[in-house]
C-alpha positions, 0 to 999 in steps of 0.5 A, spaced: 404 377 274 397 379 275 391 377 270 386 382 270 379 380 268 373 385 267 366 383 269 359 386 268 353 382 271 346 386 272 342 381 276 342 377 282 342 371 279 348 373 275 352 376 281 351 369 284 353 365 278 359 370 276 361 369 284 362 362 283 366 362 276 370 367 280 372 362 285 374 357 280 378 362 276 382 363 282 384 356 283 388 356 277 390 363 276 395 365 282 394 373 281 387 374 279 384 381 279 377 382 278 374 389 276 367 392 273 360 391 275 357 386 280 353 385 286 355 383 293 357 375 292 362 378 287 364 383 292 365 377 297 370 374 291 374 380 290 371 384 285 373 391 285 366 394 284 366 400 279 358 400 279 353 396 283 349 391 279 343 396 280 345 401 275 343 396 270 337 393 273 331 394 269 324 391 269 321 392 262 321 397 256 318 402 260 323 402 266 329 401 261 327 408 257 326 412 264 333 409 266 336 410 259 341 416 261 343 413 267 345 407 263 348 410 257 353 414 263 355 408 266 356 404 259 360 410 257 365 410 263 366 403 264 368 403 256 373 409 257 376 406 263 377 399 260 379 402 253 384 406 257 387 400 261 385 394 257 383 387 261 386 381 259 379 378 258 372 381 259 366 376 261 359 379 260 354 375 264 347 376 261 345 383 260 345 382 253 343 389 251 349 392 255 354 387 255 354 386 247 355 393 245 361 393 250 363 387 248 363 389 241 367 395 243 372 391 247 373 386 242 375 391 236 380 394 241 383 387 241 380 384 248 378 377 248 370 377 250 366 372 253 359 372 253 356 368 259 348 366 258 346 366 250 340 371 248 334 367 246 335 368 239 332 361 238 326 364 240 326 372 238 330 376 234 335 371 231 338 377 227 342 379 233 347 373 231 351 378 227 352 382 233 354 377 237 359 374 232 362 381 231 362 382 239 364 375 242 370 371 242 367 365 245 360 364 247 358 360 254 351 357 253 346 354 258 342 349 254 345 343 249 341 345 243 344 352 243 351 349 241 349 347 234 346 354 233 352 358 234 357 353 231 353 353 225 354 361 225 362 360 226 362 362 233 366 359 238 361 356 244 361 352 250 355 348 253 356 349 261 350 347 263 345 351 267 347 353 274 340 352 277 341 344 276 347 344 280 343 348 286 336 345 286 336 338 289 335 331 285 330 329 290 326 335 293 323 333 299 316 335 299 314 333 306 320 337 309 318 343 305 310 343 307 312 342 314 317 348 314 311 352 311 306 349 316 302 346 311 297 340 312 301 334 308 294 330 307 291 336 303 294 338 296 298 344 295 298 348 289 303 353 288 301 360 284 307 364 281 304 370 278 311 373 276 316 378 279 314 384 275 308 389 277 305 388 270 305 380 271 302 381 278 297 386 275 295 382 269 295 375 271 293 375 279 286 375 278 286 370 273 290 365 277 286 367 283 279 366 279 282 359 277 283 357 284 276 359 286 274 354 281 279 349 283 276 349 291 269 348 289 272 341 286 277 340 292 275 345 298 281 343 302 286 345 297 292 349 300 295 355 296 302 358 297 304 364 293 311 366 293 312 374 292 319 376 290 319 382 295 314 386 299 312 391 294 310 385 289 306 382 295 302 388 297 300 389 290 298 381 290 294 382 296 290 388 294 288 384 288 287 378 293 282 382 297 277 382 291 278 375 289 278 372 296 280 364 296 281 359 302 287 356 305 292 362 302 299 362 304 303 368 302 310 368 303 316 373 301 322 370 304 324 363 304 325 359 311 332 357 309 337 362 308 340 363 301 333 360 297 328 364 294 321 364 297 319 361 290 323 355 291 320 353 298 313 354 295 315 349 289 318 344 293 312 344 298 307 343 292 304 338 288 303 342 282 305 349 280 301 355 276 306 359 273 308 365 269 312 364 263 319 365 265 325 362 269 320 360 274 318 354 269 325 351 269 325 352 276 319 348 277 321 343 272 328 342 276 323 341 282 320 335 278 313 339 279 307 338 274 305 345 272 301 350 268 304 355 264 301 362 263 302 369 260 298 375 258 301 381 255 297 388 254 296 390 247 301 396 248 307 391 250 305 386 244 305 391 239 312 394 242 315 387 242 313 385 235 316 392 233 323 391 237 323 384 235 320 384 228 316 378 229 309 377 231 311 370 235 317 366 237 320 362 232 319 356 236 312 353 238 313 353 245 314 359 250 315 355 257 323 353 258 321 346 260 317 345 253 323 348 249 328 344 252 324 337 251 321 340 244 314 338 246 308 340 250 310 336 256 306 341 260 300 346 258 301 353 256 295 358 256 297 364 253 293 371 252 286 369 250 287 362 252 289 364 259 281 364 262 280 362 269 276 356 267 282 353 262 287 354 267 283 351 273 282 345 268 289 344 266 291 345 274 286 340 276 289 335 271 296 336 274 293 335 281 289 329 280 292 325 274 297 320 277 299 317 270 300 324 267 304 326 273 308 320 273 310 321 266 312 329 267 316 327 273 320 322 269 321 327 263 323 332 268 328 328 271 332 327 265 332 334 263 335 335 270 341 331 269 342 334 262 343 340 265 347 338 271 354 339 270 358 344 275 356 350 271 361 355 274 367 350 273 365 349 266 365 356 265 371 358 269 375 352 264 372 355 258 375 362 260 382 359 262 382 356 255 381 363 252 386 366 256 391 361 254 390 362 247 391 369 247 397 368 251 399 362 246 400 357 252 395 351 253 391 349 259 
C-alpha cells in the first residue's frame, strides 16, 4: 500500500533537510510517495514537484508584498489539490506564514500535520502559539529549550537537533581552509559577513569595512575574507568596498569544496568573525569561532516589525542564536546605534587577540555543538513515522 506524504519547503536549507528526512522515511516505508513543493535535493529523493520552492522564496516584507498574488495562487492550488486527494500526512518545512495556514486547513480536514522547524515565538509574536495549536498535530523543533514551551501549551513536540550540527565538523581545520583560500597562516584572519539580503549588505557593509580599517591600523597584516551568497550580493558589496577601501581583502561567492556554502569556507579559515545576526551566527558557533554579532534595521523596517509583531523588542534579551541557546552574552551584540565602527573594531580586536577569552568561547561552543548534534533527519523521520502509526492504529 502506498503512503502519500505531502511536503512543502521554501528555502535551500529546507530542501536539503527534507531530502535527508525523505531518505530516512524511505528506509521504513516500502511504498512512499512524496509530493508537493521543494527543490532539487527533494526531487532527487523522489519528490513529485508540483511547484519549485522558488515559488515561496521571498526576501523581507517588501518582496513578500510584491509577490503576494503569486503566493496566494500557489497556496490555493496546493490546498485544493490536497483537500481533493488527501495525503496520509503533511510535513511543512519552515516557511511558517505559508505552511501554518496550509496545515490548519489540512488538519481541519482530518490530515495529520507535522511542522518542522518551530517559528521563533520565544523571541517574537508568542501569540502565534494559538495558530500553531490549531494547525499542527506534531511539532519538530531544533533547539532543546523549545520542547518545554510547546509541552506547556499542550502541543505534541519532538526535539530533533539542528541539522547544521551534523554537517559542520566537530574539529574544523583552520589551516586547511586557509590553504584553500591562499591565505597566509602566519597572519590573523577576520571573516566579515554583512548578510545575505540586499538591505543587510546596504546597511552593514560600510560600518563593517570602517571597523576593519580601524583594526588594520592596529594590525596592518590582518587578512579579511568576505563570503557573498551570490554574484548580485557580491556586486553590491564591491560597490560599497570601493568607497571604503581596506587592505588584504578577499571576496568569495563560491566554496572551493562542493556542497559547502562560501560562508563556511570563510568561517573555517577565520580566527574571528564579524557577522550579521541570523543563522550565520549559529554556523560560526559550530565552527567554534569567537564572533561579534551586529544588526541594523532602517527606521521603516523597525516600525513594520513592531507593527507586525505587536512588540518593540524580542522577549529574550539576546538576538544572536549562540547567546539565546547558551542563555548568556557569550559573544557581544552591537545593534542599531551601538553598531559603530569604533565599537565593532574594539569587540573584534578582543576576539582576535584575547586568548583567554577565545579559549572560553571555544569551550562553550563545543558544548553547544554536542547538545544540537543528534542526527536530525533520522530523528525527524522517526517522529513522522510515529505520527503515521498513530493514525493507522499501529506501533513503530
